[in-house]
C-alpha positions in Angstrom: -17.1 34.4 26.7 -13.9 32.6 28.7 -13.1 29.2 27.9 -10.6 26.7 30.0 -8.7 23.8 28.4 -7.5 20.5 29.8 -5.2 18.5 27.6 -4.4 15.0 28.8 -0.6 15.5 28.7 0.2 11.8 29.0 -2.1 10.7 25.7 -0.9 13.8 23.5 1.6 12.7 21.1 2.7 16.6 20.1 1.4 16.8 16.5 1.2 20.3 17.3 -2.2 20.8 15.0 -3.7 22.5 18.0 -0.8 24.8 18.3 -1.3 25.6 14.5 -4.9 26.3 15.0 -5.2 28.1 18.2 -6.3 31.6 17.3 -5.0 33.2 20.5 -1.5 31.3 20.6 -2.6 29.8 24.0 -1.0 26.7 23.3 2.5 25.4 23.2 4.5 22.4 22.7 6.2 21.1 26.3 9.9 21.2 26.9 9.6 17.8 28.8 8.4 14.7 27.5 5.5 12.7 28.8 5.7 8.9 29.9 5.9 7.8 26.2 8.5 10.3 25.1 6.9 12.5 23.2 6.7 16.3 24.0 2.8 17.0 24.5 1.1 20.1 24.0 0.4 22.4 27.1 -1.2 25.6 28.0 0.9 28.8 28.1 -1.3 31.2 30.1 -2.8 33.0 27.6 -6.7 33.2 27.9 -8.6 30.8 26.3 -11.8 31.8 24.4 -12.9 28.3 24.5 -14.0 28.1 20.3 -13.0 24.4 20.7 -11.0 24.6 17.4 -8.0 22.7 19.1 -10.0 19.8 20.4 -11.5 19.5 17.0 -8.5 19.1 15.3 -6.8 17.0 17.8 -6.4 13.7 16.2 -5.9 11.6 19.7 -9.2 13.8 21.2 -7.0 14.3 24.1 -8.3 18.1 24.7 -11.6 19.0 26.3 -12.4 22.7 26.1 -15.0 24.1 28.6 -16.9 27.4 28.3 -18.9 29.1 31.3 -19.5 25.6 32.8 -20.3 24.1 29.8 -18.2 21.2 28.3 -17.3 21.0 25.1 -15.8 17.5 24.4 -14.8 16.1 21.3 -14.7 12.5 21.6 -13.1 10.2 19.2 -15.7 7.4 18.4 -15.0 4.5 16.2 -17.9 4.4 13.8 -19.3 1.3 12.7 -19.2 0.0 9.3 -22.5 -1.5 7.9 -21.7 -5.2 7.1 -21.4 -5.3 3.6 -23.2 -8.7 3.2 -25.9 -8.0 5.0 -26.6 -4.6 3.0 -26.5 -6.3 -0.5 -29.0 -9.1 0.8 
């Protein structure tokens, strides 16, 4: 299954988690910094399998993975915490 990744390099902080978990070693850390002076992750030309492990591991949710025209996007969401006062009442 062929896949494709898109990394938002301006929001990426270059933590390297995606680099470590990519089974095909298809992601590397860039030698050029972004506007925030971070060295972001980037694709290195190796075919992506579309496993989406990189997107799942990304703490900033800046990686989008697509497989066969289906987008597998992991978005950061703010989980709501129930109000304890209302919960106890």
